[in-house]
C-alpha positions in Angstrom: -17.0 -16.6 55.0 -14.7 -17.0 52.1 -11.8 -14.4 51.1 -13.6 -13.0 48.4 -16.6 -12.2 50.7 -14.4 -10.4 52.9 -12.9 -8.5 50.0 -16.1 -7.5 48.6 -17.2 -6.4 52.4 -14.2 -4.3 52.7 -14.9 -2.5 49.6 -18.5 -2.0 50.0 -17.5 -0.3 53.7 -14.3 1.7 52.0 -17.3 3.1 49.6 -19.8 3.7 52.4 -16.9 5.3 54.7 -15.8 7.7 51.8 -19.7 8.3 50.1 -20.4 9.5 53.8 -17.4 11.8 54.2 -18.2 13.4 50.7 -22.1 13.7 51.7 -21.3 16.1 54.1 -18.9 18.6 52.0 -20.1 21.3 50.9 -18.4 24.3 48.6 -18.9 27.6 49.4 -17.2 30.9 47.6 -14.2 31.9 49.4 -15.1 35.7 49.2 -17.9 37.8 51.0 -21.6 37.4 49.5 -22.6 39.0 46.5 -18.9 40.0 45.6 -18.1 38.0 42.3 -16.2 40.8 40.1 -13.4 43.1 40.9 -11.6 45.9 39.1 -8.0 46.7 39.6 -7.2 50.0 38.4 -3.0 50.6 37.9 -1.9 51.5 41.6 -0.3 54.9 41.9 3.4 55.1 42.3 5.1 57.2 44.8 8.5 55.9 44.3 11.5 57.2 41.6 11.6 53.5 40.4 9.8 53.8 37.0 6.9 51.5 35.8 6.5 49.8 39.4 3.1 50.5 39.1 2.5 49.0 35.7 4.0 45.6 37.1 2.6 45.1 40.4 -1.0 45.8 38.9 -0.3 43.6 36.0 0.6 40.9 38.4 -2.3 41.4 40.8 -4.7 40.9 38.1 -2.8 37.9 36.4 -3.0 36.0 39.9 -6.7 37.1 40.5 -7.3 35.4 36.8 -5.3 32.2 37.8 -7.0 32.2 41.1 -10.5 32.4 39.4 -12.5 33.3 42.5 -13.3 36.7 41.2 -13.7 37.9 37.8 -11.6 40.6 36.8 -13.9 43.4 35.0 -14.0 47.1 34.2 -14.6 49.5 37.1 -18.1 50.1 36.0 -19.2 46.5 36.0 -17.0 45.4 39.3 -18.6 44.4 42.5 -15.4 45.1 43.9 -12.7 47.4 43.7 -8.9 47.1 44.7 -7.3 50.4 44.9 -3.6 51.1 46.0 -0.6 53.1 46.0 3.4 51.9 46.0 4.4 54.2 48.8 8.3 52.7 49.1 11.0 51.2 47.2 14.4 50.7 48.6 17.5 49.4 46.7 19.9 49.1 49.9 23.3 47.4 50.9 22.6 44.3 52.9 26.0 42.4 53.4 29.6 43.7 53.2 32.9 41.9 52.8 35.5 42.3 55.4 36.9 45.5 53.3 33.4 47.1 54.2 32.5 47.1 50.3 28.8 46.3 49.7 28.4 42.5 48.4 24.6 42.3 48.8 21.8 44.4 48.1 18.3 44.2 49.2 15.3 45.5 47.3 12.2 46.4 49.4 8.7 47.6 48.0 5.7 48.3 50.2 2.3 48.8 48.9 -0.7 50.3 50.8 -4.3 49.2 49.6 -7.9 49.2 50.3 -10.3 46.7 48.7 -13.9 48.4 48.3 -17.6 47.0 47.7 -19.0 48.9 45.3 -22.4 48.0 46.3 -22.5 49.4 49.9 -19.5 52.0 49.1 -17.9 50.9 51.8 -14.0 48.9 52.4 -13.9 45.2 52.8 -10.4 46.0 53.9 -8.8 49.1 54.2 -5.2 50.8 54.4 -3.5 47.4 54.4 0.4 47.4 54.0 2.2 44.7 51.9 5.8 44.4 52.1 8.1 42.4 49.8 11.7 41.9 49.8 14.8 40.1 47.6 17.9 39.8 47.5 21.0 40.0 45.0 24.7 40.3 44.7 26.4 42.5 42.6 28.9 39.8 41.3 26.3 36.8 40.3 24.8 36.6 37.1 21.8 34.0 38.8 20.8 36.6 41.7 20.3 40.2 40.0 18.6 43.0 40.8 15.7 42.1 38.4 15.3 38.6 40.3 15.3 40.6 43.7 12.9 42.9 42.1 10.4 40.2 41.0 10.9 38.5 44.4 9.8 41.6 46.0 6.8 41.9 43.7 5.5 38.4 43.8 5.6 38.4 47.8 3.4 41.4 47.6 0.9 40.3 45.3 0.4 37.0 46.6 -0.3 38.6 49.7 -3.0 40.7 47.6 -4.5 38.0 46.4 -4.5 35.6 49.5 -6.3 38.5 51.4 -8.6 39.6 48.7 -9.8 35.8 48.2 -10.5 35.1 52.0 -13.6 34.9 53.4 -13.8 38.4 55.0 
């Protein structure tokens, strides 16, 4: 057999192998059966930090829209409802210099949330705690309080997204 024949056989074999692998591939939704839409009312803020509930709720909604597994809708039209409470906010010293003055601070936010199946009026998951943290330096223009707060909120909202869209 000549070289061209071997190349053609190799191409056909590769195509058959790729086709066989893809032929068995199935796409299935990542969420529980029947859950296609979700509502996310504003979380309750039980901390002294103002507007934390607005930022966290908006970030969760943005993450759900980008993920596109569940469609975000009004509560009346939703198959599922994500309900949450911000239960902790801390902005505490984290590291100190040799004079025992705080140099680095840690921002910690904790949320407790429940995802309800509105069709069956039962929780899909219930009372889960999500914690995020970020640090900043008083003498830094890059690692500021706002950057640390954003990191802690990002951690929380990504955890909530992951558990919300996974196969229950």
